Wavefront OBJ file of the C-alpha trace (Angstrom):
o trace
v -0.806 23.052 8.448
v -4.332 23.417 9.789
v -7.419 23.619 8.101
v -8.183 27.113 8.676
v -4.600 28.505 7.762
v -4.844 25.949 4.412
v -8.342 27.557 3.951
v -6.688 31.080 3.734
v -4.521 30.188 0.862
v -7.170 28.762 -1.209
v -8.430 31.979 -3.431
v -12.027 32.982 -4.157
v -13.175 31.900 -7.743
v -12.476 35.320 -9.196
v -8.903 35.855 -7.492
v -8.298 32.025 -9.041
v -8.880 32.954 -12.407
v -7.582 36.702 -12.595
v -4.309 35.011 -11.567
v -4.779 32.066 -13.990
v -5.837 34.291 -16.822
v -8.955 31.598 -16.971
v -12.468 33.156 -16.939
v -14.156 30.089 -15.244
v -12.609 26.813 -13.771
v -14.326 24.125 -15.498
v -14.330 20.081 -15.170
v -13.065 19.377 -18.526
v -10.203 22.021 -18.796
v -9.067 22.188 -15.109
v -10.555 19.194 -13.157
v -10.797 16.092 -15.081
v -6.839 16.372 -15.470
v -6.317 15.985 -11.787
v -9.007 13.260 -11.511
v -7.465 11.446 -13.963
v -3.953 11.623 -13.202
v -4.744 11.293 -9.140
v -7.812 9.865 -8.524
v -9.041 7.250 -11.414
v -6.664 4.713 -10.283
v -8.992 3.978 -7.185
v -12.068 5.914 -7.932
v -13.088 3.523 -11.200
v -15.559 0.583 -11.282
v -14.073 -2.490 -9.869
v -11.781 -0.684 -7.391
v -11.797 -0.133 -3.899
v -13.588 3.342 -3.892
v -16.870 3.131 -2.992
v -17.524 5.943 -5.920
v -16.171 6.591 -9.277
v -14.569 9.842 -10.978
v -13.819 8.662 -14.372
v -16.241 11.488 -16.127
v -18.382 14.457 -15.306
v -21.603 12.922 -14.689
v -20.020 10.410 -12.204
v -17.855 13.416 -10.370
v -20.260 16.143 -10.243
v -22.643 14.704 -7.673
v -19.710 14.798 -5.303
v -18.373 18.261 -5.787
v -18.814 19.611 -2.363
v -17.437 16.361 -0.953
v -14.362 16.406 -2.818
v -13.580 19.825 -1.871
v -14.042 18.982 1.700
v -11.547 16.099 1.113
v -9.123 17.654 -0.383
v -8.624 20.725 1.772
v -8.845 18.591 4.654
v -6.061 16.573 3.133
v -8.024 13.650 4.131
v -7.743 12.608 0.585
v -5.982 11.395 -1.354
v -4.490 9.511 1.857
v -1.090 10.113 3.227
v 0.186 9.284 6.443
v 3.639 10.144 6.562
v 5.238 13.319 8.579
v 6.883 15.493 5.789
v 9.551 16.583 7.944
v 11.046 12.998 7.503
v 12.035 11.867 4.363
v 10.651 12.227 0.654
v 8.991 9.638 -1.398
v 7.994 8.937 -4.779
v 4.775 7.802 -4.538
v 3.690 10.779 -2.179
v 0.059 10.897 -2.870
v -0.642 14.414 -1.344
v -2.404 17.228 -3.814
v -0.205 20.233 -4.433
v -1.592 23.668 -3.229
v -2.717 24.333 -6.675
v -4.458 21.533 -7.439
v -6.151 22.085 -4.145
v -7.418 25.442 -5.271
v -8.767 24.475 -8.809
v -11.201 21.762 -7.529
v -11.791 24.337 -4.537
v -12.428 26.714 -7.228
v -14.319 24.721 -9.242
v -17.069 23.759 -6.496
v -17.427 27.448 -5.319
v -18.057 28.443 -9.095
v -20.791 25.795 -9.282
v -19.248 22.998 -10.574
v -19.422 23.610 -14.463
v -18.748 21.448 -16.818
v -17.120 23.165 -19.701
v -16.685 22.158 -23.182
v -17.066 18.597 -23.378
v -14.567 18.179 -26.358
v -11.847 19.438 -23.812
v -11.984 16.317 -21.402
v -8.928 14.746 -21.321
v -8.933 10.711 -22.328
v -9.285 8.257 -19.567
v -6.057 6.146 -18.857
v -5.521 2.771 -19.952
v -5.768 -0.089 -17.519
v -5.157 -2.860 -19.776
v -7.725 -5.368 -18.378
v -8.671 -3.243 -15.496
v -4.664 -4.099 -14.027
v -2.954 -1.057 -12.845
v 0.433 -2.709 -13.725
v -0.631 -2.736 -17.450
v -0.966 -6.061 -19.480
v 0.362 -8.944 -17.278
v 2.349 -11.811 -18.485
v 0.223 -14.381 -16.423
v -2.477 -14.866 -14.109
v -2.789 -17.128 -10.949
v -5.798 -17.646 -8.821
v -6.102 -18.986 -5.710
v -7.243 -22.327 -7.331
v -10.758 -22.522 -5.948
v -13.923 -20.671 -4.972
v -13.988 -19.807 -1.272
v -17.828 -19.193 -0.002
v -17.760 -16.201 2.713
v -21.109 -16.660 4.831
v -23.129 -13.822 5.972
v -21.845 -13.415 9.538
v -19.352 -14.688 11.550
v -15.226 -14.703 12.360
v -13.484 -16.322 9.439
v -10.244 -17.809 10.532
v -7.485 -17.037 7.974
v -7.506 -19.283 4.642
v -4.733 -20.415 3.000
v -4.220 -21.816 -0.567
v -1.270 -23.093 -2.259
v -0.945 -22.867 -6.386
v 1.890 -24.664 -8.212
v 3.556 -22.183 -10.578
v 4.802 -25.048 -12.742
v 7.412 -22.664 -13.592
v 10.438 -24.678 -15.376
v 12.671 -21.768 -15.492
v 13.517 -18.714 -12.828
v 11.101 -15.909 -13.290
v 12.029 -12.046 -12.394
v 8.667 -10.383 -11.362
v 8.902 -6.786 -12.039
v 5.371 -5.955 -10.896
v 2.528 -7.846 -9.497
v -1.005 -6.955 -8.483
v -3.956 -9.091 -6.433
v -7.333 -8.668 -7.435
v -10.206 -10.082 -5.269
v -13.146 -10.926 -7.175
v -15.233 -9.988 -4.318
v -13.529 -7.201 -2.633
v -16.561 -6.197 0.182
v -15.496 -9.517 2.100
v -12.107 -9.324 1.513
v -9.703 -7.478 4.002
v -6.547 -8.386 2.757
v -4.806 -10.868 1.153
v -0.754 -11.587 1.171
v 0.727 -13.791 -1.390
v 4.079 -15.451 -0.591
v 6.423 -17.718 -2.287
v 7.379 -21.501 -1.599
v 10.999 -21.933 -2.445
v 11.625 -25.618 -3.003
v 15.007 -25.165 -3.588
v 15.768 -23.938 0.252
v 17.322 -25.918 2.856
v 14.785 -28.158 5.079
v 12.940 -26.205 7.530
v 13.835 -23.017 5.790
v 11.174 -23.552 2.928
v 8.486 -21.354 4.222
v 5.573 -23.723 4.350
v 4.298 -21.371 6.893
v 4.622 -18.443 5.109
v 7.179 -18.202 2.179
v 8.798 -15.027 0.888
v 6.766 -12.559 0.557
v 6.022 -11.470 -2.893
v 2.812 -8.629 -2.628
v 0.174 -7.876 -0.921
v -3.402 -6.307 -1.086
v -5.275 -4.075 1.271
v -7.316 -0.848 1.621
v -4.460 1.691 0.344
v -1.698 -0.605 -0.801
v -0.828 -0.205 -4.141
v 0.807 -2.971 -6.370
v 3.886 -4.044 -6.881
v 5.775 -2.128 -9.576
v 9.351 -1.864 -9.676
v 11.692 0.494 -11.437
v 13.462 -0.902 -14.377
v 16.274 -2.982 -13.615
v 14.677 -4.262 -10.279
v 13.071 -7.252 -9.575
v 11.859 -10.425 -7.499
v 12.858 -13.656 -8.275
v 10.784 -16.761 -8.354
v 12.571 -19.553 -8.526
v 11.631 -22.638 -10.659
v 9.315 -25.266 -8.866
v 8.185 -22.243 -6.476
v 4.271 -22.646 -5.554
v 2.524 -19.372 -4.421
v 0.161 -19.479 -1.168
v -2.364 -16.967 -0.568
v -3.054 -15.951 2.839
v -6.821 -14.678 2.858
v -8.347 -12.785 5.338
v -11.997 -12.670 4.729
v -14.626 -10.079 6.728
v -18.421 -11.164 6.411
v -20.648 -8.239 5.610
v -24.004 -9.490 5.939
v -24.357 -10.648 2.472
v -22.939 -14.311 1.191
v -20.112 -14.181 -1.184
v -18.101 -16.321 -3.623
v -14.478 -15.191 -3.812
v -11.694 -16.455 -5.808
v -8.601 -13.902 -5.854
v -6.132 -13.868 -8.584
v -2.543 -12.340 -8.908
v -1.291 -10.908 -11.878
v 2.516 -11.242 -12.632
v 4.605 -9.262 -15.051
v 8.082 -10.531 -15.925
v 10.953 -8.772 -16.660
v 12.632 -9.711 -20.311
v 15.942 -9.981 -18.952
v 17.911 -10.418 -15.829
v 17.581 -7.085 -13.453
v 20.775 -5.286 -11.778
v 19.173 -5.301 -8.953
v 17.257 -8.155 -7.067
v 14.587 -6.841 -4.430
v 13.744 -9.015 -1.547
v 11.240 -8.061 1.533
v 12.574 -7.647 4.801
v 10.867 -6.926 8.321
v 11.639 -6.326 11.888
v 8.670 -7.621 13.974
v 7.747 -8.300 17.463
v 5.881 -11.051 18.458
v 6.193 -10.845 22.178
v 4.331 -8.178 23.598
v 1.313 -7.757 25.743
v -0.500 -4.221 25.691
v -2.295 -4.181 29.066
v -5.846 -2.830 29.241
v -6.714 0.534 29.521
v -3.575 1.716 28.570
v -3.070 4.747 25.874
v 0.164 4.576 24.546
v 1.964 1.627 25.108
v 5.224 0.953 23.378
v 6.735 -1.834 21.273
v 10.141 -1.913 19.373
v 11.357 -4.169 17.000
v 14.672 -3.953 15.131
v 16.615 -5.715 11.838
v 20.557 -5.674 11.517
v 21.633 -5.747 7.849
v 24.239 -8.552 7.290
v 25.624 -7.213 4.058
v 25.107 -3.974 1.899
v 21.730 -3.217 1.135
v 19.631 -0.167 -0.152
v 16.358 0.389 1.030
v 13.733 1.338 -1.292
v 10.169 0.897 0.499
v 8.834 0.833 3.799
v 5.414 -0.352 5.128
v 4.621 -0.296 8.633
v 1.887 -2.995 10.156
v -0.326 -2.715 13.254
v -4.033 -3.622 13.871
v -7.320 -1.100 15.712
v -5.052 -0.142 18.453
v -2.099 1.026 16.346
v -1.486 4.828 16.689
v 2.218 5.898 15.461
v 4.979 3.800 13.783
v 8.619 5.325 13.266
v 11.669 3.424 11.355
v 15.242 5.225 12.389
v 18.070 3.632 10.716
v 21.320 3.500 13.187
v 24.595 3.321 11.265
v 27.719 1.502 12.643
v 29.233 4.466 13.458
v 26.288 5.826 15.843
v 24.817 8.262 13.786
v 20.732 7.892 13.336
v 18.415 9.474 11.307
v 14.277 8.949 11.187
v 13.854 7.333 7.496
v 9.750 7.593 8.149
v 7.514 8.457 10.608
v 3.598 7.958 10.706
v 2.392 9.723 13.522
v -1.324 8.929 12.764
v -1.544 5.532 11.705
v -4.632 4.441 10.582
v -5.480 0.330 10.037
v -8.027 1.478 7.068
v -5.129 2.214 5.021
v -1.739 0.396 4.438
v 0.127 2.268 2.745
v 3.881 1.798 1.510
v 6.510 4.414 1.406
v 8.979 4.681 -1.444
v 12.083 6.867 -0.652
v 12.737 9.351 -3.297
v 16.485 7.782 -2.915
v 17.487 4.527 -2.081
v 18.901 4.525 1.807
v 21.936 2.861 2.090
v 22.747 0.404 4.930
v 26.575 -0.725 5.113
v 26.538 -4.005 6.867
v 26.094 -3.603 10.616
v 23.396 -0.733 10.180
v 20.181 -1.284 11.999
v 16.546 -0.629 11.183
v 15.171 0.339 14.621
v 11.387 0.535 14.940
v 9.084 1.954 17.699
v 5.301 1.629 17.379
v 2.537 2.919 20.161
v -0.627 1.340 20.740
v -3.791 2.882 22.321
v -5.726 0.111 24.242
v -8.233 2.902 25.625
v -12.142 3.573 25.199
v -10.752 7.019 23.532
v -9.856 5.103 20.548
v -13.219 4.657 18.240
v -11.740 1.297 16.955
v -10.959 -0.428 19.746
v -13.123 -3.652 20.168
v -12.391 -3.825 23.540
v -10.465 -1.723 26.080
v -10.690 -3.564 29.201
v -8.548 -6.858 27.424
v -5.123 -7.191 27.184
v -3.527 -7.537 23.677
v -1.150 -10.050 22.282
v 0.180 -11.109 18.956
v -2.635 -12.470 16.895
v -3.932 -12.647 13.064
v -7.597 -11.333 13.403
v -8.085 -7.486 13.905
v -8.941 -7.716 17.570
v -5.405 -8.961 18.181
v -2.670 -7.179 17.145
v 0.585 -7.312 15.098
v 3.837 -5.128 15.449
v 5.609 -5.566 11.737
v 8.070 -3.313 10.647
v 8.135 -4.569 6.508
v 10.868 -2.938 4.471
v 11.931 -3.842 0.614
v 15.852 -3.874 -0.156
v 17.922 -4.092 -3.290
v 21.058 -6.139 -3.547
v 22.830 -6.422 -6.744
v 22.013 -9.317 -8.755
v 24.742 -11.694 -9.061
v 22.734 -14.660 -10.076
v 22.008 -15.734 -13.698
v 18.539 -16.947 -14.675
v 20.133 -20.314 -15.394
v 21.909 -20.665 -12.012
v 19.101 -19.005 -9.695
v 17.377 -22.295 -9.162
v 20.751 -24.084 -7.517
v 21.528 -21.022 -5.743
v 21.096 -20.466 -1.907
v 20.387 -17.140 -0.239
l 1 2 3 4 5 6 7 8 9 10 11 12 13 14 15 16 17 18 19 20 21 22 23 24 25 26 27 28 29 30 31 32 33 34 35 36 37 38 39 40 41 42 43 44 45 46 47 48 49 50 51 52 53 54 55 56 57 58 59 60 61 62 63 64 65 66 67 68 69 70 71 72 73 74 75 76 77 78 79 80 81 82 83 84 85 86 87 88 89 90 91 92 93 94 95 96 97 98 99 100 101 102 103 104 105 106 107 108 109 110 111 112 113 114 115 116 117 118 119 120 121 122 123 124 125 126 127 128 129 130 131 132 133 134 135 136 137 138 139 140 141 142 143 144 145 146 147 148 149 150 151 152 153 154 155 156 157 158 159 160 161 162 163 164 165 166 167 168 169 170 171 172 173 174 175 176 177 178 179 180 181 182 183 184 185 186 187 188 189 190 191 192 193 194 195 196 197 198 199 200 201 202 203 204 205 206 207 208 209 210 211 212 213 214 215 216 217 218 219 220 221 222 223 224 225 226 227 228 229 230 231 232 233 234 235 236 237 238 239 240 241 242 243 244 245 246 247 248 249 250 251 252 253 254 255 256 257 258 259 260 261 262 263 264 265 266 267 268 269 270 271 272 273 274 275 276 277 278 279 280 281 282 283 284 285 286 287 288 289 290 291 292 293 294 295 296 297 298 299 300 301 302 303 304 305 306 307 308 309 310 311 312 313 314 315 316 317 318 319 320 321 322 323 324 325 326 327 328 329 330 331 332 333 334 335 336 337 338 339 340 341 342 343 344 345 346 347 348 349 350 351 352 353 354 355 356 357 358 359 360 361 362 363 364 365 366 367 368 369 370 371 372 373 374 375 376 377 378 379 380 381 382 383 384 385 386 387 388 389 390 391 392 393 394 395 396 397 398 399 400 401 402 403 404 405 406 407
């Protein structure tokens, strides 16, 4: 919906008050509940957002900016095309929520009765996943210089697990967010066959990037970390003009019992592309074929600054197909995951086909050099094409057997 059309749907303060029976839209009665439910997960001290909205005093100076952001749907960030799929973690505000925020701003952003303000949600220790069972930091401090290009840094930490652990939630927190572009924590399995232990990457556990939410499974679903495993931190630091010392931590919350469903992260990726210079719509494809029945519970497309759009299509063994996720305006600044409202069942033989397009021209304001051919690489001026997805399979591995069992 275009901004002009949406603006017509947002009533003036008087009309809104008449329709809702409220005399004045106030922060404490009407706006604070929206902020507490929809915003403070990021807009609070220590989180990624540059400003905090935990109370009226903090929120009031940003009133006009808030209205502009929600009316244009710039915030909360959500990049999926609503024509394809429904998602449990859809961040879009409802028309009623947008109307409430707009009416409040139009009324002069009054505070209202402080006694009516809702309580701030609890974030034990600052963690969005609740109280963690165990914390692992990356094992050493890393000094980030004022400037320069820093190759990816890797830190390996021994869990010292003597028994298998089922992970129902995980969250990464850098100590210096301003200089951390992203973090990926993988699991190195000591029991895998030689050459398949993942020393060069491991099995993905969870990640941190702008917009990426913590790993949090539904009850009865968890990821397995086998006894004796190690955690590997992949750190991407971006100097910002100030020296900083970072020591990133991952928090884990364990399931109390072996889950019904085991979660696994897979991918459809393409390493072999070369995006020609000054090309505005270069296409790259990748695919994954299910070797057994699986249920897709999450998608996360990943490209760098030349990324333009990304589509996941499910192709079933009988030839039927459906678009599971379309991101028509990919934004590297927001690494979002998308969780289908219902798991998408893929029978053995079904495919996930991914198609991405890249803008390697001067018209792409984020493009560092449109005159350069671009290949796969770690740094942001290089490119990637990864269709991450998370799937579940029935858990048939008992905890005492898991350390001895293969894939």
